[in-house]
Each structure stands twice: as structure tokens, then as C-alpha cells.
PASERO-546325 format. One record per residue (C-alpha): residue number from 1; chain; x, y, z. Coordinates in Angstrom, 2 decimals, decimal comma, padded with zeros to 5 digits, always signed. Each point is the difference from the previous one (the first is absolute). Last residue first. Layout:
// PASERO-546325
<pt NUM 'A' <X Y Z>> ...
// end
This chain:
// PASERO-546325
<pt 429 'A' <+100,19 +117,20 +171,52>> <pt 428 'A' <-002,75 -001,21 +002,26>> <pt 427 'A' <+000,47 +001,69 +003,38>> <pt 426 'A' <-003,01 +002,21 -000,45>> <pt 425 'A' <+001,81 +003,33 -000,35>> <pt 424 'A' <+002,50 -001,79 -002,18>> <pt 423 'A' <-002,73 -000,82 -002,46>> <pt 422 'A' <-001,18 +003,41 +000,12>> <pt 421 'A' <+003,64 +001,09 -000,66>> <pt 420 'A' <+000,24 -002,07 -003,17>> <pt 419 'A' <-003,38 +001,19 -001,36>> <pt 418 'A' <+000,94 +003,53 +000,76>> <pt 417 'A' <+003,42 -000,46 -001,58>> <pt 416 'A' <-001,47 -001,39 -003,35>> <pt 415 'A' <-002,62 +002,59 -000,10>> <pt 414 'A' <+002,63 +002,88 +000,38>> <pt 413 'A' <+002,05 -001,93 -002,97>> <pt 412 'A' <-003,10 +000,18 -002,19>> <pt 411 'A' <-001,03 +003,65 +000,89>> <pt 410 'A' <+003,63 +000,90 -000,51>> <pt 409 'A' <+000,18 -001,55 -003,57>> <pt 408 'A' <-003,34 +001,71 -001,01>> <pt 407 'A' <+001,13 +003,43 +001,65>> <pt 406 'A' <+003,36 +000,05 -001,67>> <pt 405 'A' <-001,61 -000,92 -003,39>> <pt 404 'A' <-002,49 +002,63 +000,56>> <pt 403 'A' <+002,82 +002,58 +000,82>> <pt 402 'A' <+001,93 -000,85 -003,09>> <pt 401 'A' <-003,15 +000,60 -002,42>> <pt 400 'A' <-000,61 +003,23 +001,95>> <pt 399 'A' <+003,47 +001,36 -000,50>> <pt 398 'A' <-000,23 -001,24 -003,80>> <pt 397 'A' <-003,08 +002,00 -000,43>> <pt 396 'A' <+001,48 +003,12 +001,93>> <pt 395 'A' <+002,97 -000,29 -002,57>> <pt 394 'A' <-002,40 +000,02 -002,68>> <pt 393 'A' <-001,98 +002,90 +001,24>> <pt 392 'A' <+002,98 +002,08 +000,71>> <pt 391 'A' <+001,11 -000,68 -003,80>> <pt 390 'A' <-003,26 +001,49 -001,30>> <pt 389 'A' <-002,61 -001,41 -001,88>> <pt 388 'A' <-001,66 +000,42 -003,51>> <pt 387 'A' <+003,52 +000,42 -001,71>> <pt 386 'A' <-000,70 -003,21 -002,17>> <pt 385 'A' <+003,03 -001,67 +001,87>> <pt 384 'A' <-001,51 +001,50 +003,29>> <pt 383 'A' <-003,42 -001,69 -000,79>> <pt 382 'A' <+001,64 -003,37 -000,49>> <pt 381 'A' <+001,98 +000,53 +003,41>> <pt 380 'A' <-003,14 +000,95 +001,50>> <pt 379 'A' <-002,17 -003,06 -001,20>> <pt 378 'A' <+002,70 -002,61 +001,04>> <pt 377 'A' <+000,68 +001,56 +003,52>> <pt 376 'A' <-003,85 +000,08 +000,64>> <pt 375 'A' <-000,01 -003,64 -001,34>> <pt 374 'A' <+002,31 -000,96 +002,63>> <pt 373 'A' <-001,27 +001,75 +002,77>> <pt 372 'A' <-003,62 -001,53 -000,66>> <pt 371 'A' <+001,67 -003,71 -000,27>> <pt 370 'A' <+001,87 +000,57 +003,20>> <pt 369 'A' <-003,09 +001,68 +001,93>> <pt 368 'A' <-002,27 -002,97 -000,45>> <pt 367 'A' <+002,73 -002,20 +001,89>> <pt 366 'A' <+000,29 +002,77 +002,61>> <pt 365 'A' <-003,67 -000,02 +000,88>> <pt 364 'A' <+000,02 -003,72 +000,52>> <pt 363 'A' <+003,23 -000,28 +001,96>> <pt 362 'A' <-001,11 +002,96 +002,33>> <pt 361 'A' <-003,02 -002,05 +000,87>> <pt 360 'A' <+001,79 -003,21 +000,87>> <pt 359 'A' <+002,33 +002,42 +002,06>> <pt 358 'A' <-002,61 +001,59 +002,08>> <pt 357 'A' <-001,50 -003,59 +001,07>> <pt 356 'A' <+003,55 -001,60 +000,56>> <pt 355 'A' <+000,88 +003,09 +002,15>> <pt 354 'A' <-003,28 -000,19 +002,21>> <pt 353 'A' <+001,04 -003,51 +000,80>> <pt 352 'A' <+003,38 +001,31 +000,84>> <pt 351 'A' <-001,04 +002,56 +002,37>> <pt 350 'A' <-002,73 -002,13 +001,71>> <pt 349 'A' <+002,39 -002,87 +000,48>> <pt 348 'A' <+002,55 +002,43 +001,56>> <pt 347 'A' <-002,66 +001,76 +002,32>> <pt 346 'A' <-001,09 -003,32 +001,38>> <pt 345 'A' <+003,40 -001,05 +000,66>> <pt 344 'A' <+000,61 +003,27 +001,59>> <pt 343 'A' <-002,76 -000,82 +002,30>> <pt 342 'A' <+001,09 -003,09 +000,96>> <pt 341 'A' <+003,55 +001,30 +000,41>> <pt 340 'A' <-001,23 +002,28 +002,87>> <pt 339 'A' <-001,92 -002,68 +001,76>> <pt 338 'A' <+002,78 -002,39 -000,04>> <pt 337 'A' <+002,24 +002,86 +001,40>> <pt 336 'A' <-002,30 +000,46 +002,89>> <pt 335 'A' <+000,10 -003,95 +000,56>> <pt 334 'A' <+004,00 +000,37 -000,12>> <pt 333 'A' <-000,20 +002,52 +002,72>> <pt 332 'A' <-002,05 -002,56 +002,09>> <pt 331 'A' <+002,54 -002,63 -000,36>> <pt 330 'A' <+002,77 +002,44 +001,12>> <pt 329 'A' <-002,14 +000,95 +002,93>> <pt 328 'A' <-000,16 -003,99 +000,78>> <pt 327 'A' <+003,86 -000,19 -000,30>> <pt 326 'A' <+000,38 +003,03 +002,50>> <pt 325 'A' <-002,59 -001,34 +002,52>> <pt 324 'A' <+002,08 -003,45 +000,15>> <pt 323 'A' <+003,10 +001,99 +000,71>> <pt 322 'A' <-001,63 +001,81 +002,51>> <pt 321 'A' <-001,74 -002,96 +001,95>> <pt 320 'A' <+003,58 -001,77 -000,38>> <pt 319 'A' <+001,85 +002,76 +001,62>> <pt 318 'A' <-002,58 +000,91 +002,71>> <pt 317 'A' <+002,25 +000,02 +003,04>> <pt 316 'A' <+001,14 -003,64 -000,80>> <pt 315 'A' <-002,00 -002,10 +002,72>> <pt 314 'A' <-001,45 -003,44 +000,10>> <pt 313 'A' <+002,66 -001,58 -002,34>> <pt 312 'A' <-000,46 -003,73 +000,25>> <pt 311 'A' <+002,61 -002,57 -000,63>> <pt 310 'A' <-000,41 -003,65 +000,36>> <pt 309 'A' <+002,75 -002,68 -000,34>> <pt 308 'A' <-000,16 -003,69 -000,30>> <pt 307 'A' <+003,56 -001,29 +000,10>> <pt 306 'A' <+001,57 -003,30 -000,58>> <pt 305 'A' <+003,59 -001,07 +000,43>> <pt 304 'A' <+002,65 -002,51 -001,11>> <pt 303 'A' <+003,22 +000,00 +001,85>> <pt 302 'A' <+003,77 +000,53 -000,13>> <pt 301 'A' <+002,72 +000,51 +002,72>> <pt 300 'A' <-001,84 -002,63 +002,24>> <pt 299 'A' <+001,16 +000,30 +002,77>> <pt 298 'A' <+001,92 +003,44 +000,66>> <pt 297 'A' <+003,47 +000,63 +001,23>> <pt 296 'A' <+001,71 -001,25 -002,90>> <pt 295 'A' <-001,66 +002,80 -002,08>> <pt 294 'A' <-000,79 -000,02 -003,80>> <pt 293 'A' <-003,44 +001,30 -000,70>> <pt 292 'A' <-002,39 -002,03 -002,15>> <pt 291 'A' <-003,65 +000,94 -000,63>> <pt 290 'A' <-002,28 -002,16 -002,09>> <pt 289 'A' <-003,33 +001,10 -001,17>> <pt 288 'A' <-003,29 +001,15 +001,10>> <pt 287 'A' <-002,73 +002,84 -000,70>> <pt 286 'A' <-003,74 +000,45 +000,17>> <pt 285 'A' <-001,58 +003,57 -000,15>> <pt 284 'A' <-002,80 +001,92 +001,60>> <pt 283 'A' <-000,71 +003,64 -000,38>> <pt 282 'A' <-002,75 +001,45 +001,82>> <pt 281 'A' <-001,31 +003,43 -001,25>> <pt 280 'A' <+001,94 +003,20 -000,36>> <pt 279 'A' <+001,27 -001,00 -003,35>> <pt 278 'A' <-003,42 -000,89 -001,32>> <pt 277 'A' <-000,70 +003,90 -000,14>> <pt 276 'A' <+002,87 +000,27 -002,81>> <pt 275 'A' <-001,42 -002,76 -001,88>> <pt 274 'A' <-003,61 +001,64 +000,11>> <pt 273 'A' <+001,37 +003,17 -001,23>> <pt 272 'A' <+001,85 -001,91 -002,88>> <pt 271 'A' <-003,02 -001,58 -001,07>> <pt 270 'A' <-001,90 +003,47 -000,36>> <pt 269 'A' <+003,23 +001,15 -001,82>> <pt 268 'A' <-000,27 -003,04 -002,31>> <pt 267 'A' <-003,76 +000,72 -000,88>> <pt 266 'A' <+000,84 +003,68 -000,52>> <pt 265 'A' <+002,80 -000,93 -002,58>> <pt 264 'A' <-002,49 -002,47 -001,62>> <pt 263 'A' <-002,84 +002,40 -000,43>> <pt 262 'A' <+002,46 +002,60 -001,28>> <pt 261 'A' <+001,35 -002,48 -002,58>> <pt 260 'A' <-003,49 -000,58 -001,11>> <pt 259 'A' <-000,56 +003,36 -000,88>> <pt 258 'A' <+003,04 +000,32 -001,83>> <pt 257 'A' <-000,96 -003,10 -001,81>> <pt 256 'A' <-003,17 +001,20 -001,49>> <pt 255 'A' <-002,42 -002,97 -000,49>> <pt 254 'A' <-003,18 +000,84 +001,90>> <pt 253 'A' <+000,25 +003,92 -000,24>> <pt 252 'A' <+000,71 -000,52 -003,55>> <pt 251 'A' <-002,67 -002,39 -000,90>> <pt 250 'A' <-002,53 +002,17 +001,76>> <pt 249 'A' <+001,21 +003,05 -001,89>> <pt 248 'A' <-000,11 -001,80 -003,34>> <pt 247 'A' <-003,64 -001,27 +000,68>> <pt 246 'A' <-001,44 +003,59 +000,99>> <pt 245 'A' <+001,82 +001,71 -003,25>> <pt 244 'A' <-001,67 -002,65 -002,00>> <pt 243 'A' <+001,81 -002,56 -001,98>> <pt 242 'A' <+000,79 +000,05 -003,84>> <pt 241 'A' <+003,10 +002,28 +000,24>> <pt 240 'A' <+001,17 +000,64 -003,65>> <pt 239 'A' <+003,27 -001,43 -001,16>> <pt 238 'A' <+002,11 +002,36 -002,02>> <pt 237 'A' <+002,24 -001,53 -002,42>> <pt 236 'A' <+003,94 -000,53 +000,29>> <pt 235 'A' <+002,30 +000,06 -002,67>> <pt 234 'A' <+003,11 -002,73 +000,04>> <pt 233 'A' <+003,19 +001,51 +001,00>> <pt 232 'A' <+003,20 +000,29 -001,87>> <pt 231 'A' <+003,44 +000,88 +001,91>> <pt 230 'A' <+003,41 +001,37 -000,37>> <pt 229 'A' <+002,15 -000,44 +002,86>> <pt 228 'A' <+001,49 +003,53 +001,06>> <pt 227 'A' <-000,82 -000,85 +003,73>> <pt 226 'A' <+001,45 -003,17 +000,21>> <pt 225 'A' <-002,41 -002,25 +001,40>> <pt 224 'A' <-001,36 -000,75 +003,62>> <pt 223 'A' <-003,63 +000,11 -001,18>> <pt 222 'A' <-000,88 +003,10 +002,16>> <pt 221 'A' <+003,16 +001,43 -001,47>> <pt 220 'A' <-001,24 -000,76 -003,75>> <pt 219 'A' <-003,17 +001,89 +000,54>> <pt 218 'A' <+001,95 +003,03 +001,31>> <pt 217 'A' <+002,30 -000,02 -003,04>> <pt 216 'A' <-002,79 -000,37 -002,43>> <pt 215 'A' <-001,77 +003,04 +001,33>> <pt 214 'A' <+003,20 +002,12 +000,01>> <pt 213 'A' <+000,45 -001,12 -003,68>> <pt 212 'A' <-003,43 +001,16 -000,87>> <pt 211 'A' <+000,19 +003,23 +001,86>> <pt 210 'A' <+003,27 +000,88 -002,31>> <pt 209 'A' <-001,87 -000,86 -002,93>> <pt 208 'A' <-002,99 +002,48 +001,26>> <pt 207 'A' <+002,61 +002,52 +000,21>> <pt 206 'A' <+001,63 -000,61 -003,19>> <pt 205 'A' <-003,29 -000,05 -001,93>> <pt 204 'A' <-001,19 +003,28 +001,66>> <pt 203 'A' <+003,10 +001,69 -001,33>> <pt 202 'A' <-000,83 -001,48 -003,53>> <pt 201 'A' <-003,53 +001,28 +000,40>> <pt 200 'A' <+001,21 +003,62 +000,94>> <pt 199 'A' <+002,26 -000,10 -003,10>> <pt 198 'A' <-002,90 -000,99 -001,95>> <pt 197 'A' <-002,30 +002,80 +001,20>> <pt 196 'A' <+002,86 +002,57 -000,43>> <pt 195 'A' <+000,28 -001,40 -003,72>> <pt 194 'A' <-003,76 +000,50 -000,64>> <pt 193 'A' <+000,14 +003,44 +001,24>> <pt 192 'A' <+002,94 +001,03 -002,02>> <pt 191 'A' <-001,60 -001,15 -002,93>> <pt 190 'A' <-003,51 +001,55 +000,58>> <pt 189 'A' <+002,25 +003,38 +000,89>> <pt 188 'A' <+001,51 -000,43 -003,32>> <pt 187 'A' <-003,06 +000,69 -001,80>> <pt 186 'A' <-002,05 -002,62 -002,15>> <pt 185 'A' <-000,89 -000,31 -003,72>> <pt 184 'A' <+003,23 +001,26 -001,20>> <pt 183 'A' <+000,74 -003,39 -001,78>> <pt 182 'A' <+003,09 -000,59 +002,27>> <pt 181 'A' <-002,21 +000,79 +003,01>> <pt 180 'A' <-002,45 -002,54 -001,11>> <pt 179 'A' <+002,73 -002,69 -000,40>> <pt 178 'A' <+001,69 +001,08 +003,51>> <pt 177 'A' <-003,46 -000,16 +001,55>> <pt 176 'A' <-000,66 -003,71 -001,42>> <pt 175 'A' <+003,47 -000,90 +001,27>> <pt 174 'A' <-000,83 +001,56 +003,51>> <pt 173 'A' <-003,13 -001,97 +000,11>> <pt 172 'A' <+001,75 -003,30 -000,79>> <pt 171 'A' <+002,23 +000,84 +002,76>> <pt 170 'A' <-002,68 +000,96 +002,17>> <pt 169 'A' <-001,63 -003,49 -000,51>> <pt 168 'A' <+003,22 -001,96 +000,68>> <pt 167 'A' <+000,59 +001,96 +003,05>> <pt 166 'A' <-003,51 -000,67 +001,54>> <pt 165 'A' <+000,34 -003,45 -001,10>> <pt 164 'A' <+003,10 -000,19 +001,93>> <pt 163 'A' <-001,91 +001,83 +002,96>> <pt 162 'A' <-002,70 -002,79 -000,23>> <pt 161 'A' <+002,66 -002,84 -000,16>> <pt 160 'A' <+001,85 +001,46 +003,05>> <pt 159 'A' <-003,37 +000,39 +001,84>> <pt 158 'A' <-000,30 -003,69 -000,60>> <pt 157 'A' <+003,11 -001,00 +001,29>> <pt 156 'A' <-000,55 +002,32 +003,03>> <pt 155 'A' <-003,29 -001,75 +000,83>> <pt 154 'A' <+001,27 -003,54 -000,48>> <pt 153 'A' <+002,97 +000,69 +002,20>> <pt 152 'A' <-002,42 +001,72 +002,65>> <pt 151 'A' <-002,27 -003,29 -000,25>> <pt 150 'A' <+002,85 -002,35 +001,02>> <pt 149 'A' <+001,12 +002,52 +002,62>> <pt 148 'A' <-003,45 -000,18 +001,69>> <pt 147 'A' <-000,24 -003,98 -000,67>> <pt 146 'A' <+003,50 -000,08 +001,74>> <pt 145 'A' <-001,21 +001,89 +002,86>> <pt 144 'A' <-003,32 -001,79 +000,19>> <pt 143 'A' <+001,74 -003,37 +000,10>> <pt 142 'A' <+002,42 +001,38 +002,81>> <pt 141 'A' <-002,98 +000,99 +001,94>> <pt 140 'A' <-001,87 -003,24 -000,45>> <pt 139 'A' <+003,14 -001,85 +001,09>> <pt 138 'A' <+000,22 +002,52 +002,98>> <pt 137 'A' <-003,49 -001,28 +001,01>> <pt 136 'A' <+000,68 -003,57 -000,16>> <pt 135 'A' <+003,24 +000,71 +002,21>> <pt 134 'A' <-001,86 +001,81 +002,39>> <pt 133 'A' <-002,79 -002,56 +000,30>> <pt 132 'A' <+002,98 -002,66 +000,44>> <pt 131 'A' <+001,52 +002,29 +002,75>> <pt 130 'A' <-003,29 +000,41 +001,79>> <pt 129 'A' <-000,78 -003,67 -000,01>> <pt 128 'A' <+003,40 -000,67 +001,53>> <pt 127 'A' <-000,44 +002,45 +002,84>> <pt 126 'A' <-003,37 -001,60 +000,58>> <pt 125 'A' <+001,73 -003,21 +000,72>> <pt 124 'A' <+002,77 +001,57 +002,06>> <pt 123 'A' <-002,73 +001,58 +002,19>> <pt 122 'A' <-001,76 -003,49 +000,50>> <pt 121 'A' <+003,40 -001,60 +000,63>> <pt 120 'A' <+000,77 +003,04 +002,65>> <pt 119 'A' <-003,52 -000,92 +001,58>> <pt 118 'A' <+000,35 -003,54 +000,11>> <pt 117 'A' <+003,59 +000,51 +001,70>> <pt 116 'A' <-001,30 +002,13 +002,67>> <pt 115 'A' <-003,15 -001,61 +000,67>> <pt 114 'A' <+000,17 -000,44 +003,72>> <pt 113 'A' <+003,46 -001,50 -000,65>> <pt 112 'A' <-000,68 -003,83 +000,76>> <pt 111 'A' <+002,13 -002,93 -000,35>> <pt 110 'A' <+003,17 +001,65 -001,37>> <pt 109 'A' <+002,76 -002,59 -000,98>> <pt 108 'A' <+003,45 -000,37 +001,18>> <pt 107 'A' <+003,06 -002,06 -000,72>> <pt 106 'A' <+003,25 +000,52 +001,86>> <pt 105 'A' <+003,50 -001,47 -000,65>> <pt 104 'A' <+002,64 +000,97 +002,82>> <pt 103 'A' <+003,81 +000,62 +000,26>> <pt 102 'A' <+002,57 +000,66 +002,77>> <pt 101 'A' <+003,48 -000,10 +000,36>> <pt 100 'A' <+001,70 +001,24 +003,18>> <pt 99 'A' <+003,09 +001,47 +001,23>> <pt 98 'A' <+000,27 +000,96 +003,80>> <pt 97 'A' <-001,68 -002,84 +000,91>> <pt 96 'A' <-003,23 -000,20 +001,95>> <pt 95 'A' <-001,32 -000,48 +003,39>> <pt 94 'A' <+003,11 -000,08 +002,11>> <pt 93 'A' <-000,77 -000,63 +003,68>> <pt 92 'A' <+000,97 +002,21 +003,13>> <pt 91 'A' <+000,23 -001,21 +003,53>> <pt 90 'A' <-001,14 +001,23 +003,29>> <pt 89 'A' <+000,21 -002,63 +002,77>> <pt 88 'A' <-003,03 -000,79 +002,06>> <pt 87 'A' <-000,18 -003,44 -001,35>> <pt 86 'A' <-000,31 +001,26 -003,26>> <pt 85 'A' <-000,77 +003,87 -000,47>> <pt 84 'A' <-000,28 +001,13 -003,70>> <pt 83 'A' <+001,58 +002,95 -002,06>> <pt 82 'A' <-000,24 -000,20 -003,75>> <pt 81 'A' <+002,72 +000,53 -002,58>> <pt 80 'A' <+000,07 +000,95 -003,66>> <pt 79 'A' <+003,48 -000,90 -001,57>> <pt 78 'A' <+001,69 +003,36 -000,47>> <pt 77 'A' <+000,58 +002,46 -002,83>> <pt 76 'A' <-002,76 -001,82 -002,16>> <pt 75 'A' <+000,71 -001,20 -003,62>> <pt 74 'A' <-003,19 -001,07 -001,87>> <pt 73 'A' <-000,43 -001,77 -003,35>> <pt 72 'A' <-003,46 +000,19 -001,42>> <pt 71 'A' <-002,59 -002,27 -002,04>> <pt 70 'A' <-003,27 +000,65 -001,67>> <pt 69 'A' <-002,48 -001,84 -002,24>> <pt 68 'A' <-003,21 +000,96 -000,69>> <pt 67 'A' <-003,25 -001,85 -001,15>> <pt 66 'A' <-003,37 +001,57 -000,86>> <pt 65 'A' <-003,37 -001,59 +000,14>> <pt 64 'A' <-002,68 +001,37 -002,33>> <pt 63 'A' <-002,57 +002,81 +000,89>> <pt 62 'A' <+002,58 +002,79 -001,22>> <pt 61 'A' <+000,19 -001,63 -003,32>> <pt 60 'A' <-003,32 +001,49 -001,01>> <pt 59 'A' <+001,23 +003,30 +000,36>> <pt 58 'A' <+003,16 -000,40 -001,85>> <pt 57 'A' <-001,96 -001,78 -002,93>> <pt 56 'A' <-002,17 +003,04 -000,09>> <pt 55 'A' <+003,03 +002,27 -000,16>> <pt 54 'A' <+001,53 -001,98 -002,72>> <pt 53 'A' <-003,35 +000,79 -002,17>> <pt 52 'A' <+000,32 +003,70 +000,90>> <pt 51 'A' <+003,53 -000,01 -001,32>> <pt 50 'A' <-001,12 -001,77 -003,13>> <pt 49 'A' <-002,60 +002,73 -000,45>> <pt 48 'A' <+002,87 +002,71 +000,39>> <pt 47 'A' <+001,87 -001,67 -002,62>> <pt 46 'A' <-002,88 +000,36 -002,24>> <pt 45 'A' <-000,15 +003,67 +000,49>> <pt 44 'A' <+003,58 +000,25 -000,81>> <pt 43 'A' <-000,58 -002,09 -003,20>> <pt 42 'A' <-002,75 +002,59 -000,80>> <pt 41 'A' <+002,11 +002,94 +000,36>> <pt 40 'A' <+002,87 -001,77 -002,15>> <pt 39 'A' <-002,10 -000,53 -003,03>> <pt 38 'A' <+001,38 -002,50 -002,50>> <pt 37 'A' <-002,35 -002,98 +000,52>> <pt 36 'A' <-003,40 +001,99 +000,27>> <pt 35 'A' <+001,19 +002,21 -002,77>> <pt 34 'A' <+000,60 -002,82 -002,51>> <pt 33 'A' <-003,44 -001,52 +000,62>> <pt 32 'A' <-001,64 +003,57 -000,28>> <pt 31 'A' <+001,70 +000,81 -003,14>> <pt 30 'A' <-001,34 -003,27 -001,70>> <pt 29 'A' <-003,49 +000,77 +000,98>> <pt 28 'A' <+000,09 +003,47 -001,38>> <pt 27 'A' <+001,19 -001,40 -003,28>> <pt 26 'A' <+003,09 +000,25 -001,93>> <pt 25 'A' <-000,30 +000,33 -003,61>> <pt 24 'A' <+001,62 -002,79 -001,79>> <pt 23 'A' <+003,49 +000,31 -001,92>> <pt 22 'A' <+000,17 -002,84 -002,74>> <pt 21 'A' <+003,53 -000,07 -000,76>> <pt 20 'A' <+000,49 -003,36 +002,03>> <pt 19 'A' <-003,03 -001,70 -001,88>> <pt 18 'A' <+001,44 +000,73 -003,42>> <pt 17 'A' <+003,04 -002,44 -000,06>> <pt 16 'A' <-001,52 -002,73 +001,63>> <pt 15 'A' <-003,29 +000,61 -002,27>> <pt 14 'A' <+002,02 -000,10 -003,11>> <pt 13 'A' <+002,24 -003,12 +001,04>> <pt 12 'A' <-003,46 -002,01 +000,92>> <pt 11 'A' <-001,43 +001,03 -003,42>> <pt 10 'A' <+003,06 -001,26 -001,77>> <pt 9 'A' <-000,12 -003,30 +001,93>> <pt 8 'A' <-003,64 -000,61 -000,56>> <pt 7 'A' <+000,31 +000,96 -003,95>> <pt 6 'A' <+003,13 -002,55 -000,14>> <pt 5 'A' <-002,24 -002,62 +001,76>> <pt 4 'A' <-002,74 +000,34 -002,54>> <pt 3 'A' <+002,18 -000,14 -003,03>> <pt 2 'A' <+001,42 -003,20 +001,25>> <pt 1 'A' <+003,80 -000,28 +001,13>> 
// end
């Protein structure tokens, strides 16, 4: 084997061994894909959408011919007779046997229903559209829930990093205080205060670690995983809103699935009211088939038949009218809900748009405060070692450092959440 081929084989083996051991951080997009497959609530919504599709097909099938086959075997107590007078004499004549077998095959098709069938088809079509919009909205709700859980894991992990750095910093400070105390340069009170501060930091670390574990379990649940499964998530960066509030509000009102669901449900109820009213109009149907009844006294026993029938319900004590009115009132109620949801959508967009503006400013301020807080801690620790500062000032400087780190992290993750929620508000997540 040539040197070049040997090198190629060795590299291939190294890559094959190394790749499975590389753990890549999970992205939010990957989490969405997994959640959309695993979430049971979304699967239930999808089943309802399929049910709406079948309801539409059932409504369309009503205008097509249908065929029915039936049979019966009857046993009477006595043969049916009729009385007749023949030549002035009264006689009885059998009309049927005691035991008879009958069967029939009938097909029928509606010719005219005063709009009843078309109304039901239109109502089912609007109902299907409402189901599809509802499903699309639930997809966005799930994606937002996963995104919020994703950010919560990142936030708690960052908080754990900060509190661990707090513990490490206090460990170093306690070591300095112990050294100075042994040299008689500081009082025992300084040592006790530093040790208490370290103990508090350790307790806080335990609490934050527990919160991180809970956040991880909640995230895993949304993705259908074992709650205890360890994860590594890719960091998210804030995406500032480039559009104006007016543009975002207009897009939200045009695209929000909740509003479209209400529109389609209202249309479905209006069509349903029309279909109900059509029940009181003329109904024309054509039927025909073959009918057989076993009877030695009848000729022929079987025969073909055609029937053109019409039904018109001219009075039903207001039943149809009231049922139609009930559906129309329900449609009006949905219109009122539509107006209410529209105002809430506008408020949501405004709230999240303002949040993106606020968090962007907080990020800039908190970035500067981190360097200032770290420099302040360094100066105070140096002054304390030279007897120019107190232990209280060092601990206060450390608390300021931790607070600045927390504020910066929270500003970043609040900005990420505000951007995600704003996208959900305009149905573009």
C-alpha cells in the first residue's frame, strides 16, 4: 500500500473514532423539530383536524347516490284474508302467506334540498379551515413554550456559573483573610464575616443548582425525553426588532391564527344557520330499485320501481327558525370575541416590542457595569490587603460584581425572550 493511501486510511479511522465522541450543543431549531414530533397535545390537535376533514367528506357525500339493501322474514298468526262478494255470494280470499320472505335494493339521490346540502358543505369547509388555523396556532404556542424552556435552562446555567464564580471569589477572599488574621493584621470578626459570606454563597449555589435541574427536567418533558437526561444547549443572541410598532401590529392583526380561527368558526355557524333554514324548504329526491316479496297470491312477486318524491315542511311551530337563530347568535358572539382578541393582540405586540427596546438599553448599561464592578473589587481587595479598606467594603464590592453579572445575563435572556415572544405575537416564530 502506498504511503498516500496509508495516510488516507489512518485519517479515516481517526475521524470515524472521533466523530461519535463530539457532542454538539443542541440548537433551538433542533429542539423545535423534536418537540413537534413528540408533543401529545399537538398530536391531539392534529387528530381533530383530521376529524374535520372527514366531516367535510361526509357533508359532500350527502349529495351523491346511496344504495341500501334490506331483507326480512315474517311469520303471521294467520293468513291475511279479504272479504268479497262474487255472484251475490260472500267469499274470503287469501292475500298473503303466513310466512313470507322479502328483500329490496334501493338507490336514491337528492335532486333539490333548498340549499341544505350546500350549506352543510360550506359549514364543514369553514370548520376545516378553522381547525387548520387552530393547529397552526398550537404549533407556534408549542414552539414558544420550548423556546421559553430553552432560555430558562440557559438562564439557570448562567446563574449557576455566576454563583460558582461568587463562591470561588469568596474562597480566595477567605484565604486572604485567614492569612492576614494569622499575621495579626485583621480581627477575628473579619474572618467570621468572610466565612459567613462564603457559607451563604455555597447555600445559594446549592439552590441555583436545584433550579437548573428543574429547568432541565421541564425542558426534557416538552421534548418527550427522560427528565434526567443531560443536555447541552447552544447559546442564543438577542435579535432586535427592525420594524416599527405600527408595521408589526398590522402584520399581527392580519396573520394571527387565533383571529382567523374565530373568523372561520363564525362563517361555519352562519352557513349552518342557512342549512337549518333549508330544512323547511322543498326537498326533492329520486329513488328506484328492485323489490321482492315472496307471496303465491301476488303476481309478480318482484318488480322494479322508480319514485320521484317531494317533501315540504310548511309548519313546525318555529323549531327550524329558532335553531337557525341560535346558530346566528353564536356567530355574533364569535364576532364579539374577535374584536376582543384583536385588541389583546395589539396590546401583546406593543408590550413585547417595548420589551425589546428596554432590554437592548439594559444590555448596554450592564456591559459597562461588569468591568466597573470587577475593577472595584480588585481595588478594594488590594486596599484591604494593605489595611486601607475594610472587610465590609470587599464583601460589598463582591456583591456588586455578582449583581452586575446577573443583571447582564438577565438583560440578555430577557431580550431573547422578548424577541421570541414578539415573533409569536405576529405569527412568525
